[in-house]
N, C-alpha and C positions, 0 to 999 in steps of 0.2 A: 090084772088088767092086760088086755091084749095090746099088741103093737099099734093097731089102728086106733084104739082108744087113747093110748099115750100121745099119738100124733094129733088127735083131735083136741086133747087137752093143751098141747103146745100151741096149736092154732088159736085156741080160745085165749090163752095168756098173751099171745102176740097181738091179738086184736085189742085186748085191754091196754097193753103197753102203748099201742098206737093212739088210742083214745086219750090216754094220759099225756102222751107226747104232744098231741094237738092242743090240749088244754094248757100245757106248759108254754107252748109257743104263743098262745093268745096272751097269756100273762106277760111273757117276755116282750111282746110288741107294745103292750101298755107301758111297760117299764122304759122301753126305748123312746116312746113318745114323751114320757115324763122327763127323761134325760135331755132330750132335744129342747123342750120348753125351758128347762133350767140351764141350758147351755153346757151341760156336762158331756164328756166324751162317751161314745157308745162302748168302746173297749175299756174295760175296767179290770186289769190284770190282778189287782189285790183282791177284789171280790171273787174273781174266778178261782184264784188259788184257795181262798177260804172255802168256797163251795166244794172244790175237788177234794180238799183234805177232809172235810166233814163227811163226804160221801164214801171215801175209802175207809174211814173209821167206822161208818155205819154198816159196812158190808164186810166184816172180817173173814167170811168164808169165800169171798170172791177175790181173785188176785188184784192187787191195787193197780197194776198196769192196765188191766182190762177195764176196771171202773173208770180210770182216767181217760182211756181211749174212747170209750163209749160216750161219756159225758162231754169230752172235748168236742165231739161231733155234734152232740145235742146243743151245746152252747154255740157252736159255730153256725148252726141253722139260724139261731136267734140273731147273732151279730150280722150274718150275711144279709138278712132281711132288712137290717137297719143301716148298714154302712154303704153309703153311696159311692165311695171311692175305693180303689183297690189298695192292697198292700204290696209295696215294691220289694223285690228281692234280687240278689245277684244271680242272673240267669246264665244260660237258657234253662229250660225245664230239665229237671233231673239233677241239678246241683245240690250240694249239701245245704246251701243256704235256703233252697226251696224246702228241703226236709225240715229245717228249723222253722220256716214260716208256717208249714202245715202243723207242726207241733204247737206253735203258739196260737194259731188262728183256726185250724181245722180246714176241711176241704170246701166248706160252703161260703167262705169269704172270698170275694174276687181278688185275684192277684195280678201282679204286673212284673214280668221278668225284665231286668235291665242289664246293660252291658258291663257297667263298672260300678264300684262302690260310690264314686263321686256322683254318678247319675242317680243313685238311690237318694242321697242327701238332697240333691237338687229337686227331685220329684216331690219329696215331702215338703221341702221349703216352699215350693211354688204352689202347693195344693193339688198337684196332679195325683198324688197318692196320699191316703190317710195316714199310713205308717210305712216304715221301712224296716227291713231286717238285714243286718250286716254282721259279718264275722269280726270278732275282736281279739280272740286269743285261742291258741292251740296248746294243748298240754305237752306236746312234744317240742314244738318249734317256737313257742312264745307268742308275742303279740302280733296282730295284724296292724302294722304301723300306719297304713293309709287310713284305716278306720279311726284310730286314736287321734291322728292329726286333724281329721275333719271334725271329730267331736269337739276338739279344743277350739276350733275356729267357728263352728256353727252355733246357732241359738236353739237348735233342736234338743230335746231332752230324751234321756233313756227312760223308758216306761216299763220294760220287762227284759228278762234274760232267758235264754234257752241254752242248755248244754246238751250236745249231741255226741254220742259215741260214733266214731268215724272209722269205718273199714274201707281202706283203699284197695282198688283192684287195678291190675294192668289189663287193658282191653285193646283189642285190635284184630286184624285179619292176618292169617298165616300162623307162624310159630315164633317162639322167643328168638330163634336163630335168625329170623328175618328182620328183627327190630334194629333199626339204625338211628331212629330219633324217638324220644319219649316226650310227649307234650302234656302240660298241665299247668295249673296255677302254681306260682312259686312256692307257696307254703305247703302245697300237696306234694310237690317234688321233694321238698326238704324232709317231709315226714317219712319218705321211702328211700332216702339216700343210700342207706346201707344195703337194702335189698337190691336196688337197681345196680349198685356197683358190683354185687356178687353175681347177678343173673343176666344182666345185659351190660357188661363192663365197657363195651365199645360204643354204646349208644350215646349220642349227644342229648342233653336235656334242654328243652325249649319251653319258655314260659308263655302261658296264655292268660286270658282275662278270667277264666273260671275253668273248673274241671269239666263241666258239661260242654263248654265251648270247645275244649280240646277233643272231646268225643266227636263233635260235629265236624271238626277239621279233618279227622282221620276217616270219617265217612266220605268226605269229598276227595281226599287224597290218601287212600289206604296203603299204598306201596311203601314198605319199609318203616311205617310209623305205628306207634302205639300211644295210648293215653293212660294217665293215672286218674281214675274217677270212681264214682260209686257204681255198684252193680245196676242200680235202677237207671242211671244215665246210659249205660251200655245196652241193657235189655230193651229199653224203650226205643232205641234206634237200631236194633238188630245187629249190634256189634258183639262178637264173641268175647268171653272173658278168658284171658290167658292165664291169670293167676289171681287168687283172692287173698285178702288179708296181708298185703305186702307192706303195710306200715311197719316201721321198726319197733314200735311199742304196742303191746296188746291193749293197753289202757288208753290208746289214743282218743282224744275227745276235743271238740271245739266249742267254745262259748260264743254265742251270738247275742247282740243287743237288738231289741225292738225300739225304734226311735220315732218320736212324734213331735207335734208342735207344742203340746201342752204337757206340763209336768203332772205327775200323780200327786194327789193329796195324801196325807198320812193314812195308812190302812190299819186294820186291826191286828195284823200278824207281823212276824219278823220281816224287816226290810233292810236293804243295803243302799247306801248312798255312794255315788261316785263323784269325785271332784278332781280338778286339775289345778296344780299350784305352780306359780313361778316365783322362785325365791329371791330375796334381796341379796346383793353381792356383798356379803359380810361374813366374817368367821362365825361358825356355829349356826348358820341360818337353817340348815336341814335339821339339825338336832333340836333347835328351838321350835321349828314347825311341828316335828313329831311329838314334842312334849305337850303340845296343845291337845293331843289325843290321849297320851299316856297319863297326864295329870288328871284326866276325867274318867279313867278306866275304860277308854274306848280302844278296843283291839283292832288293829289294822288287818284286813283280809288280804290285801294286795297292794303293792307299791311298784310302780314301773316308771323309769325315766325315759324321756324322749327329747331330742333336740327341739328347741322352741320354734325354730324357723323364723325368729324375729332378729336375733343377733348371733354371730358365730360363737360357738362354744358356750352358748346359754342353753340350759336344760329346763324342762318342765316335768313335774311329777304327777302321775295319775295314781290316785289312791282310792281304794274301796274300803268301807268300814260299816259296821252294823248301825242301824237307826235311820230314821227319816230326817231329811234336811231341816224340817220345821219343828223338830222336837227340842225341848229346852237344852238338853245336854249337848246336842250337836250344834245348836246355835251359839252356845257358850264357847265351844271349841272354834267355831268359825270366826267369832269376834276376836279371839286370841290369834288365829291364823292371819287375819287381815292386818294385824299390827306387825306381823313378822314377814309377810310375803308381798311381792309386787302385785300378784294376781291370785285371786281365789275364785274359781269358777265352778258352779254347781252343774254337773252333767246330768243328774237325775237321781231319783230314789225309786226303788222297784222291789217287788217281792223277792225274798231271799231264795225261795225254791227255784231251782234251775231246770225243773222238769218240763 
């Protein structure tokens, strides 16, 4: 077969794909109307994860990342046509949180960049945004404390999670020798502390509200300043990249939560539940609380302590474990916890996959 005939065959297949895509979107619109009539949310992360897993398994000769990326956008077309309000994220454009938002929702869902994590919570609580995406934990530097504190105080629920590999870059005009100040979000600066101390030892570190905001600041005042940010944040604003991969750990990654007004119902696949506990002031209270899980064979994925912000020297514990809140085993553990703790708050249950 000649090259022209191969190309003609590709064109024919592409047109068939478009016909099937149009048919899929029509069915998706009907599903969206049925969801709205039933009062169900348009965004269903458990169902999406089930679909994406089934598709990757059905196409073993195609890289799984490619299948997920293609169908993430196909699903995004459907959600974007149904979702009347945007998804809020920590902006401005080019931030790592925007990358997580795109991973969760695709590029066809409207988005809303906001200045602070608190603004994201407020936008979802008020109904200005349908969902919000916030950073909660970095593999190098630990938790994003502001996000955890707001989760403990808010009635919003975690409905999905995204884990993003993070490559930090030093961006700016001039050369490394010109850098007197390095701007970025606190946790981003911390991820690069060792590199910065070796390569720009005399530079002062200045915290900003986000990595992308730091890039915008050096665009306005480039003299003697650089920013720690993503390559996309720099390239989209025409800022040169002075060094790539400056994070101190090669496996640097950040976990993000998608937050919404309504909790997920139990799904067909593996799920994770997040709770926050405030313990009673008595000996063995933490051991007793943890036994509520161990006695039922529930393995803890993560446990993190934070000051409660209610009383001095009082702490609350953020815990992740397998299973949905409404399953019998988890509810039995919760009943036990409530007898041992002052506060047991459900933060949400969401698909275990972090892709």
